[in-house]
C-alpha positions as CSV (number, residue, x, y, z in Angstrom):
1,M,60.5,-13.1,-62.5
2,I,63.7,-14.9,-61.4
3,S,65.6,-13.4,-64.4
4,L,64.5,-9.9,-63.4
5,V,65.6,-10.5,-59.8
6,L,69.0,-11.8,-61.0
7,Q,69.5,-8.7,-63.2
8,F,69.0,-6.6,-60.0
9,L,71.1,-8.7,-57.7
10,L,74.0,-10.0,-59.8
11,P,76.0,-6.8,-60.1
12,F,76.0,-6.5,-56.2
13,L,76.8,-10.2,-55.8
14,A,79.6,-10.1,-58.3
15,V,81.3,-7.2,-56.5
16,T,81.0,-8.8,-53.1
17,A,82.1,-12.2,-54.3
18,A,85.7,-11.0,-54.8
19,F,86.0,-10.4,-51.1
20,Q,84.6,-13.7,-49.9
21,P,86.5,-16.8,-48.8
22,S,85.7,-20.3,-50.1
23,L,83.4,-22.0,-47.6
24,P,81.5,-25.2,-47.8
25,F,78.6,-23.4,-46.1
26,P,76.3,-20.5,-47.1
27,R,78.6,-17.6,-48.1
28,P,78.4,-14.5,-46.0
29,S,79.8,-11.1,-46.8
30,F,83.3,-10.0,-46.0
31,T,82.1,-8.0,-43.0
32,A,80.3,-11.0,-41.4
33,C,83.4,-13.2,-41.9
34,Q,85.6,-10.6,-40.3
35,Q,83.3,-10.3,-37.3
36,A,82.9,-14.0,-36.9
37,R,86.7,-14.6,-37.0
38,A,87.1,-11.9,-34.4
39,N,84.6,-13.5,-32.1
40,E,85.9,-17.1,-32.6
41,G,89.1,-16.2,-30.7
42,D,87.5,-16.6,-27.3
43,F,84.2,-18.3,-28.3
44,P,83.9,-21.8,-26.9
45,G,80.9,-22.8,-29.0
46,F,77.3,-23.6,-28.6
47,G,77.2,-26.1,-25.7
48,N,75.2,-23.8,-23.5
49,V,72.9,-22.5,-26.3
50,G,69.6,-24.0,-27.4
51,F,68.0,-23.1,-30.8
52,L,64.3,-22.5,-31.2
53,I,62.9,-22.7,-34.7
54,L,59.5,-21.0,-35.0
55,A,57.5,-22.8,-37.7
56,G,53.9,-22.4,-36.4
57,G,52.8,-19.4,-38.5
58,T,50.1,-19.3,-41.2
59,G,51.8,-17.1,-43.7
60,S,48.7,-15.4,-44.9
61,R,50.5,-12.7,-46.8
62,M,51.9,-15.3,-49.2
63,K,48.4,-16.0,-50.6
64,A,49.4,-19.6,-50.9
65,N,47.5,-22.8,-50.1
66,M,49.9,-23.7,-47.3
67,P,52.0,-21.9,-44.6
68,K,55.0,-20.2,-46.1
69,Q,57.5,-22.4,-44.1
70,F,56.3,-25.4,-46.2
71,L,56.5,-23.8,-49.6
72,P,59.2,-25.2,-51.9
73,L,62.4,-23.1,-52.2
74,R,64.4,-24.8,-55.0
75,S,63.9,-28.4,-54.1
76,S,63.1,-28.2,-50.4
77,P,60.5,-26.6,-48.1
78,V,61.6,-23.2,-46.6
79,L,61.6,-24.7,-43.1
80,H,64.2,-27.3,-44.1
81,Y,66.9,-24.7,-44.6
82,S,66.8,-23.9,-40.9
83,L,66.7,-27.6,-39.9
84,D,69.6,-28.3,-42.1
85,L,71.6,-25.4,-40.7
86,F,71.1,-26.1,-37.0
87,L,71.1,-29.9,-37.2
88,Q,73.8,-30.6,-39.9
89,K,75.8,-27.6,-41.1
90,L,76.4,-25.9,-37.8
91,P,77.4,-29.2,-35.9
92,A,79.7,-30.0,-38.8
93,Y,81.3,-26.6,-38.6
94,C,81.7,-27.1,-34.8
95,D,83.5,-30.4,-35.4
96,E,85.8,-28.9,-37.9
97,H,86.7,-25.9,-35.6
98,G,86.8,-27.6,-32.2
99,L,83.7,-25.9,-30.9
100,S,81.0,-27.4,-28.7
101,K,77.7,-28.2,-30.6
102,P,74.3,-26.8,-29.8
103,A,72.7,-28.1,-26.7
104,Q,69.3,-28.7,-28.2
105,V,67.0,-27.8,-31.1
106,V,63.3,-27.2,-30.5
107,M,60.9,-26.8,-33.4
108,V,57.5,-25.0,-32.7
109,L,55.2,-26.8,-35.1
110,D,51.4,-27.2,-35.4
111,P,50.6,-30.8,-34.2
112,K,48.9,-31.6,-37.5
113,Y,52.3,-31.6,-39.1
114,H,54.1,-33.7,-36.4
115,S,53.6,-37.0,-38.1
116,E,55.1,-35.6,-41.3
117,Y,58.2,-34.4,-39.4
118,Q,58.5,-37.3,-37.0
119,P,61.0,-39.2,-39.2
120,I,63.4,-36.2,-39.1
121,V,63.0,-36.0,-35.3
122,D,63.8,-39.7,-35.1
123,K,66.8,-39.4,-37.3
124,F,68.5,-36.9,-35.0
125,Q,67.9,-39.0,-31.9
126,G,66.8,-36.5,-29.3
127,R,68.6,-33.4,-30.7
128,L,65.3,-32.2,-32.2
129,V,62.0,-32.1,-30.4
130,F,58.6,-30.5,-31.0
131,A,56.8,-27.8,-29.1
132,N,53.3,-26.6,-29.9
133,P,52.6,-23.1,-31.1
134,G,50.8,-20.5,-29.0
135,E,48.1,-18.1,-30.1
136,E,50.7,-15.4,-30.9
137,R,54.5,-15.4,-31.4
138,Q,55.1,-14.7,-27.7
139,G,53.1,-17.8,-26.7
140,S,55.1,-19.9,-29.2
141,V,58.4,-18.7,-27.8
142,E,57.2,-19.4,-24.3
143,N,56.2,-22.9,-25.2
144,G,59.4,-23.5,-27.0
145,L,61.4,-22.1,-24.1
146,N,59.7,-24.4,-21.6
147,K,60.4,-27.4,-23.8
148,L,64.0,-26.4,-24.2
149,V,64.5,-26.1,-20.4
150,E,62.8,-29.5,-19.9
151,M,65.0,-31.2,-22.5
152,A,68.4,-29.5,-22.0
153,G,68.4,-28.7,-18.3
154,P,70.2,-26.0,-16.4
155,S,73.4,-26.3,-18.4
156,C,71.6,-24.6,-21.3
157,E,71.9,-20.9,-20.5
158,Y,70.9,-19.1,-23.7
159,I,68.1,-19.5,-26.2
160,A,68.5,-18.5,-29.9
161,V,65.1,-17.9,-31.4
162,H,64.9,-18.1,-35.2
163,D,62.1,-17.6,-37.7
164,S,61.8,-20.5,-40.1
165,A,60.8,-18.0,-42.7
166,R,64.4,-16.7,-42.8
167,P,66.2,-19.5,-44.7
168,L,69.3,-17.6,-45.6
169,V,71.0,-16.8,-42.3
170,T,74.7,-17.8,-42.2
171,I,77.0,-19.5,-39.8
172,P,79.2,-16.4,-39.3
173,E,76.1,-14.4,-38.4
174,I,75.1,-17.1,-35.9
175,I,78.6,-17.1,-34.3
176,S,78.6,-13.3,-34.1
177,V,75.1,-12.9,-32.5
178,V,75.6,-15.8,-30.0
179,S,79.0,-14.4,-29.0
180,D,77.6,-11.0,-28.4
181,A,74.7,-12.4,-26.4
182,I,77.1,-14.3,-24.1
183,K,79.1,-11.1,-23.6
184,H,76.1,-8.8,-23.1
185,G,73.2,-11.0,-22.0
186,A,71.1,-10.5,-25.2
187,A,71.8,-9.8,-28.8
188,V,69.9,-9.5,-32.0
189,L,71.0,-9.6,-35.7
190,G,70.2,-6.5,-37.6
191,V,71.1,-4.2,-40.4
192,P,71.0,-0.4,-40.7
193,C,67.7,0.7,-42.3
194,K,68.2,1.7,-46.0
195,A,64.7,2.9,-46.7
196,T,63.3,6.3,-45.8
197,I,60.6,5.8,-43.2
198,K,57.6,8.0,-42.9
199,E,55.2,8.2,-40.0
200,S,51.5,8.6,-40.6
201,D,48.6,8.6,-38.1
202,D,45.9,8.0,-40.7
203,G,47.7,6.1,-43.5
204,V,46.9,8.9,-45.9
205,F,49.1,11.9,-45.1
206,V,52.7,12.0,-43.9
207,Q,53.1,13.2,-40.3
208,R,56.9,13.2,-40.2
209,T,60.1,11.6,-41.5
210,I,61.9,9.4,-38.9
211,P,65.7,9.9,-39.0
212,R,67.1,6.9,-40.8
213,A,70.5,7.0,-39.2
214,R,69.0,5.8,-35.9
215,L,66.9,2.9,-37.4
216,W,67.9,-0.7,-37.6
217,E,65.9,-3.5,-39.2
218,V,66.2,-6.5,-36.9
219,H,66.4,-10.1,-38.0
220,T,66.8,-13.5,-36.3
221,P,68.3,-15.4,-34.5
222,Q,67.6,-13.3,-31.5
223,V,69.7,-14.7,-28.6
224,V,68.8,-14.1,-24.9
225,K,69.9,-15.4,-21.6
226,I,67.2,-17.9,-20.5
227,S,67.0,-16.6,-16.9
228,S,66.4,-13.1,-18.3
229,L,63.7,-14.2,-20.7
230,L,61.8,-16.1,-18.0
231,R,61.8,-12.9,-15.8
232,G,60.7,-11.0,-18.9
233,F,57.8,-13.3,-19.5
234,D,56.7,-12.8,-15.9
235,K,56.8,-9.0,-16.3
236,V,55.0,-9.0,-19.6
237,A,52.2,-11.2,-18.2
238,R,51.9,-9.2,-14.9
239,E,51.8,-5.8,-16.6
240,K,50.0,-6.9,-19.7
241,L,52.6,-5.5,-22.0
242,E,52.6,-5.8,-25.8
243,V,55.9,-7.0,-27.3
244,T,56.6,-7.8,-30.9
245,D,59.8,-9.8,-30.7
246,D,62.0,-11.6,-28.2
247,V,64.5,-8.9,-27.3
248,S,61.6,-6.5,-26.7
249,I,60.9,-8.5,-23.6
250,I,64.5,-7.8,-22.5
251,E,64.0,-4.1,-23.3
252,A,61.0,-4.2,-21.0
253,L,63.2,-5.3,-18.2
254,G,65.5,-2.3,-18.8
255,E,68.4,-4.5,-19.7
256,P,70.8,-3.9,-22.7
257,V,70.4,-5.7,-26.0
258,K,73.5,-5.7,-28.3
259,L,72.9,-5.0,-32.0
260,T,74.9,-7.5,-34.0
261,R,75.6,-6.4,-37.6
262,G,74.1,-9.0,-39.9
263,E,73.5,-9.4,-43.6
264,Y,70.9,-7.8,-45.9
265,T,70.5,-11.3,-47.5
266,N,69.0,-12.7,-44.3
267,L,65.6,-11.8,-45.6
268,K,62.2,-13.0,-44.3
269,I,60.0,-14.8,-46.8
270,T,56.8,-12.8,-46.6
271,T,55.6,-12.3,-50.2
272,P,55.9,-14.4,-53.4
273,E,58.6,-12.0,-54.7
274,D,60.8,-12.8,-51.6
275,M,60.9,-16.4,-52.9
276,D,62.4,-15.3,-56.2
277,V,65.0,-13.2,-54.4
278,A,65.9,-16.1,-52.0
279,Q,66.3,-18.5,-54.9
280,A,68.6,-16.0,-56.7
281,I,70.8,-15.7,-53.5
282,L,70.9,-19.5,-53.1
283,D,72.0,-19.9,-56.7
284,D,74.7,-17.4,-56.3
285,R,76.0,-19.2,-53.2
286,G,76.2,-22.4,-55.1
287,E,74.1,-24.2,-52.5
288,Q,73.5,-27.9,-52.9
289,D,70.2,-29.5,-52.4
290,I,69.2,-30.3,-48.8
291,K,69.1,-33.9,-47.6
292,L,67.6,-34.3,-44.1
293,L,66.6,-38.0,-44.6
């Protein structure tokens, strides 16, 4: 399966590689590098930003005997790629470029896994803490937000919510989306939709084709001003609104959400085939094995 995936991906990767700088971190596209460099000019860093890693899902579509965030991707669980990025690679990048480091990292994780991850929490000496999952994504984000506010205090003004099932997000993408959120109040990584989307009422016949030029596929991190998210949670609870992601809460307030151009490689691990694609991308990037302990 991996060989078939590589046959599909390598022509694209070989073309884009010629435009990419040499980085000790996951290699983004030329577009992402340009955008990140443009944002870095007036970007102070992440000192007022807390990161929330959502790792409480069950991953039922993977048809595996464990949640997808714990499945091995190369030599490490999928979850470890997010932990490594936010706790090690991003702080190292900040040191190198004179940027302030993230205020706090909160990991939403089922309590039955806390003992397994406690050594990692201990190693990072307060920079990483647990929060318990809610019944749905919204509850997990709310629990994580409350823990972030408790740990980081009022100096932490923004929350960046990231799905642990997206192990391939890059530092330039993070810089871009955080910078946009600071400018506009909320921002979400996304890419223009490449597929043709059909709408159907019954799942049998096509009702209409939705114009593709107006559609974006959104990724994570999604970055929101904490005060706005708290107001949004109040509105959602009061009016019993249904929201599917974090910036939808900001949309419900009638406030703007900036679309930050991301990478198609920032895929979400949802099916077994996604694991093969992710491994091919990691191999092309020349990623080294992760060491959290």
